[in-house]
C-alpha positions, 0 to 999 in steps of 0.5 A: 249535831244542835239536835242532840246538844240542846238544840231549839224547843221546835226542833224537838217537838219535829223530832217528836212528832215525826218519831211518833209518825214513824212508829205509827206506820211501823206498829200499825201498818194496816191502819197507818195506810193513808199516813204512809201515802204522805210519809215520803213528802213529810220526810222531806219537810222534815230534813229540811228543817233538822241538820243532815246527820241528826234527821238520818240518825233519828229517821233510822230508829224505828228500824230497831223495831225489826227484832219484833217478828210481828213487825218486820213488815211494818219495818221493810214498808218503813224503810221503803218509804224512808229510802224513797224520802231520802231519794226525793229529798236528794233530788229536789235539792238538786232541782229535779222534779221529775226525777224525785217522782221517777226514780222512786216509781222505778223503785217500788215498780221493780221491786213490784216485778222482782215479787210477782217474778219471784212468787211465780217461780214458787207456784210455778206460774206464769207473771201474767197468771199471778196478776190474774189470781191477784185480779181474782182476789180483789175481786173477790173483796169487792164482790164482797163490799157489794153483796152488802150494797148492791140490789140483787139485780146490780150483783147480778150484772156485776157477775155477769160482767166479772169474767171480762172486768177480770181479765182487763185488771190483769192486763193492766196491773202493772201499769195500775201499780206504776201509776198509782205509785207515781200519784203518790209521789206526786201528790208528796211533791205537792206537798213539798213543792213551796219548801224547795224554792227551786221548783216550780212545779207550774213550768215542768215538762215531761222530756221531747224524747218521752212523745217516741214512746209514747209512738211506740206504745201506741204502735204495739197496742194495734199489733195483734199479738196478744203480749206486744198489745198488753206491753203497749196498753200498759205502756201508754196508759204510764205515759199518758199519766206523764202527760197528765202531769204536764197538763196539771202543770199547764193548768197551774200556770193559767191559773197563776197568771191570772191570779186565781184564788186558791178556793176556785184552784182547788175545785178545778184540780178536784174537778180534774181528778174525778172526770175521767174525761177533763183527765184526758184532756189534761193529759192531751194538753200536756202531749201536745205542749211538747210541740205548742209550748201553751205556757209561752202563749199564756204568759205571752197572753197575759203579757199584752193585756198588761 
């Protein structure tokens, strides 16, 4: 283990910074929330710089803080992020970029479902009843914030529309959790993509069978039964995000082929992320790529120009 037997100073510095970052997450979980979002990616970068046994040994050190009752929640969160980072690194080394996002997302979503089911049993509520309670708490906090920002007229509009908004949040809570987790992991994938030479995100494509899931979800949203409609809506939004990622890959391929500089690319990415209508167009681009293979056409057009 070079790190433990007098390795280079660079390894020691990297290890020290990684441990500082890890202890920060455990000891100050609420404050460290923005840092937690990028932890899996930072773990992947750290693991690529340090020998296997050494980086695993170092990564589990913060878990000893579980003996402190006040830090057990932070240790739990750190442990989940660490497992996510380990899964991502293993899959990225094998060139499975899609699975590096999908498997940890499924893991987090499964924990979310288990938590809801557990709370529902303890409080004698339905699954949807627990989500409704959470939606109520979220809007209570939002209302407190709005009271100090909005005018009385705008607050009156908010209070009037709140029941509908609350119902929609409760219905879409599963897909909100799922898509938020997937987005977080996709951001981590962007952070580490250049460290893994076998990963080319601009070439990523969703499996063809996802189209069948999209069609099924679309049919379920048209069914009159409430349960089927809710499942279909959540599934449709989740699958839509997969095609949004594929659409971004097509956009990246287009800009790569034309060698657009970063000062043009990043404003375009930001514009895509903040405009819901552009996001829908990009997701549609990813969906129809299944049949039209836009990247092949982009490369062919570029070749013809040369």
